[in-house]
C-alpha positions as CSV (number, residue, x, y, z in Angstrom):
1,M,145.3,-67.9,-90.2
2,T,145.9,-64.7,-88.3
3,Y,143.1,-63.8,-86.1
4,Q,142.9,-60.0,-85.4
5,Q,141.8,-59.4,-81.9
6,P,139.0,-56.6,-82.2
7,D,139.9,-53.3,-80.4
8,M,138.1,-53.4,-77.0
9,Q,138.9,-50.0,-76.1
10,Q,135.6,-48.1,-76.2
11,A,135.8,-44.5,-77.7
12,A,135.7,-41.8,-75.5
13,P,132.4,-39.7,-75.4
14,K,132.2,-36.3,-77.1
15,R,132.4,-33.5,-74.6
16,K,129.2,-31.4,-74.1
17,G,130.9,-28.3,-72.9
18,G,131.2,-26.7,-76.4
19,L,127.6,-27.0,-76.9
20,W,126.6,-25.2,-73.6
21,W,129.0,-22.2,-74.4
22,K,127.2,-21.9,-77.5
23,I,123.9,-21.8,-75.9
24,V,124.9,-19.2,-73.3
25,I,126.7,-17.2,-76.4
26,A,123.4,-17.5,-78.3
27,V,121.3,-16.3,-75.4
28,V,123.5,-13.3,-74.7
29,G,123.3,-12.5,-78.3
30,I,119.5,-12.7,-78.1
31,L,119.6,-10.5,-74.9
32,A,121.8,-8.0,-76.6
33,I,119.7,-7.8,-79.4
34,G,116.6,-7.5,-77.4
35,A,117.9,-4.6,-75.1
36,A,119.2,-3.0,-78.5
37,V,115.6,-3.1,-79.7
38,V,113.9,-2.1,-76.4
39,G,116.7,0.8,-76.2
40,S,115.8,1.6,-79.7
41,I,112.1,1.6,-79.0
42,A,112.5,3.7,-75.9
43,L,114.9,6.3,-77.8
44,S,112.1,6.6,-80.4
45,S,109.4,6.9,-78.0
46,M,111.4,9.8,-76.0
47,N,112.6,11.6,-79.5
48,A,108.4,11.2,-80.4
49,A,107.8,12.8,-76.9
50,A,110.1,15.6,-77.5
51,E,109.0,16.3,-80.9
52,A,105.3,16.2,-79.8
53,S,106.5,18.7,-76.6
54,A,108.2,20.9,-79.1
55,S,105.2,20.8,-81.4
56,A,103.0,21.5,-78.7
57,S,105.1,24.3,-77.7
58,V,105.1,25.7,-81.2
59,S,101.5,25.5,-81.2
60,A,100.7,27.2,-77.9
61,A,103.0,29.9,-79.1
62,A,101.3,30.5,-82.6
63,S,98.0,30.3,-80.8
64,R,99.2,32.9,-78.3
65,S,100.4,34.8,-81.3
66,A,97.5,34.5,-83.5
67,E,95.1,35.7,-80.5
68,A,97.4,38.8,-79.8
69,S,97.2,39.6,-83.6
70,Q,93.2,39.3,-83.6
71,K,93.0,41.3,-80.3
72,A,95.1,43.8,-82.0
73,A,93.3,43.8,-84.9
74,K,89.8,44.5,-83.2
75,A,91.1,47.2,-81.2
76,K,92.2,48.9,-84.4
77,A,88.8,48.1,-86.1
78,E,87.2,49.9,-83.0
79,A,89.3,52.9,-83.1
80,D,88.9,53.0,-86.8
81,L,85.0,52.9,-86.2
82,D,85.3,55.4,-83.4
83,R,87.2,57.8,-85.3
84,S,85.0,57.5,-88.7
85,I,81.7,58.0,-86.3
86,K,83.1,61.1,-84.8
87,D,84.3,62.3,-88.4
88,L,80.7,61.7,-89.6
89,A,79.5,63.4,-86.3
90,T,81.8,66.5,-87.2
91,A,80.9,66.7,-90.8
92,M,77.2,66.6,-90.0
93,D,77.5,69.2,-87.3
94,K,79.3,71.4,-89.8
95,S,76.9,71.0,-92.5
96,L,74.0,71.8,-90.1
97,K,75.6,75.0,-88.9
98,D,76.2,76.0,-92.3
99,A,72.7,75.4,-93.3
100,A,71.2,77.5,-90.3
101,K,74.0,80.2,-91.0
102,A,72.8,80.5,-94.6
103,D,69.2,80.7,-93.6
104,R,70.0,83.5,-90.9
105,V,71.6,85.3,-93.7
106,A,68.5,84.9,-96.0
107,M,66.1,85.8,-93.3
108,E,67.7,88.8,-91.9
109,K,67.8,90.6,-95.6
110,G,63.8,89.9,-95.2
111,D,63.8,92.3,-92.1
112,W,63.4,89.4,-89.8
113,T,65.2,89.4,-86.4
114,Y,67.3,86.1,-85.5
115,V,67.1,85.0,-82.2
116,S,68.0,81.2,-82.6
117,D,68.5,78.7,-85.4
118,Y,65.5,78.9,-87.7
119,L,63.4,81.2,-85.1
120,Y,62.8,84.6,-86.0
121,Y,60.5,87.8,-85.0
122,A,59.5,90.8,-86.9
123,M,58.0,94.1,-85.3
124,P,54.9,95.3,-87.3
125,T,55.6,98.5,-89.4
126,E,52.1,99.8,-88.3
127,R,51.5,101.4,-85.0
128,Y,50.0,99.0,-82.6
129,T,47.0,100.2,-80.3
130,C,47.5,98.8,-76.9
131,P,44.2,97.7,-75.0
132,G,43.8,99.8,-71.9
133,R,46.4,102.1,-70.3
134,N,49.2,99.4,-70.3
135,A,52.3,99.5,-72.3
136,C,52.3,96.6,-74.7
137,A,54.1,95.5,-77.7
138,S,53.3,93.2,-80.8
139,M,55.3,91.1,-82.9
140,V,55.0,88.4,-85.7
141,V,56.9,85.3,-85.3
142,T,58.2,82.4,-87.7
143,T,60.2,79.2,-88.1
144,T,61.9,78.1,-91.1
145,K,62.8,74.4,-89.2
146,Q,62.2,71.6,-91.7
147,P,60.2,70.0,-92.2
148,D,57.5,70.3,-89.3
149,G,58.5,73.7,-88.0
150,C,57.1,73.6,-84.5
151,P,53.8,71.3,-84.5
152,R,53.3,71.9,-80.5
153,G,53.7,75.5,-80.8
154,L,56.4,78.6,-80.6
155,S,57.0,80.3,-77.5
156,V,58.7,83.7,-77.0
157,N,59.9,85.2,-73.6
158,V,60.3,89.0,-73.5
159,S,61.3,91.6,-71.0
160,F,59.9,95.0,-70.9
161,L,62.7,97.6,-69.7
162,S,62.7,100.7,-67.8
163,S,64.2,104.2,-69.4
164,T,67.2,102.9,-67.8
165,G,67.4,99.4,-69.3
166,V,65.9,97.7,-66.0
167,S,63.5,94.9,-66.4
168,V,60.3,95.8,-64.9
169,Y,58.1,93.0,-66.4
170,N,58.5,89.7,-67.9
171,A,55.9,88.0,-70.3
172,V,55.7,84.8,-72.0
173,R,53.4,84.0,-75.2
174,T,52.9,80.7,-76.9
175,T,51.7,80.3,-80.3
176,G,49.7,77.2,-81.6
177,A,51.3,74.7,-84.1
178,L,53.2,76.5,-86.4
179,H,54.6,74.8,-89.5
180,Y,57.4,75.7,-91.7
181,E,57.4,79.2,-93.0
182,E,54.0,79.8,-91.1
183,Q,53.6,83.3,-89.2
184,A,51.6,84.3,-86.2
185,Q,51.1,87.2,-84.0
186,L,52.0,87.6,-80.7
187,D,50.9,90.7,-78.3
188,F,52.4,91.3,-74.9
189,T,51.0,93.6,-72.3
190,D,53.3,95.3,-69.5
191,L,51.1,95.1,-66.5
192,S,53.7,97.2,-64.5
193,G,53.2,100.0,-66.5
194,N,56.6,101.5,-66.5
195,G,58.2,99.7,-69.3
196,K,59.4,101.8,-72.4
197,T,61.0,99.1,-74.3
198,I,61.0,95.4,-75.0
199,R,63.8,93.0,-75.2
200,V,62.8,89.5,-76.7
201,D,64.9,87.1,-74.2
202,S,64.2,83.8,-75.6
203,M,62.1,81.9,-78.5
204,R,61.7,77.9,-77.8
205,C,60.2,75.4,-80.3
206,Y,58.0,72.6,-79.4
């Protein structure tokens, strides 16, 4: 009977160096992946910041453009309003002048003498007797000013002139309230005694 002697040689232990390197490689891989992720996040953040900055710039530019447009529109509207007001004032002034001109033509046809807009006088056709020895004159005045005429009266300033046209005396008379188309008589006396003719210098409505 053959006896087989057991192999007393122990099996050599497995080397652990291969596992260590695998661990190192895995860690390096993880670090590389982490770095890539962090880099990607940083890049995304930078891109987002750049986009936000660009958007802010565009928004600011748009805001400035809108503000400039608003200012320009406001300036144009104000200019248009000023022009419209001036045009309206010009049209109203022309209308008033045309009305005053037509009124004057009509009144002068009725033997009234024009002094200023809507104010007229006429010398009586009959002879006027002066009180005392001083020269005197009488006239009738009226107004066609609408709607109220001269509610506080109408005043007339006259000059008495010598034979050479020199003013030798001035006189002023004022009516009471003189309404539209009412008439009033005013008497003037030349206290200098040297007047030969009379001149109406002004008429005022109050």
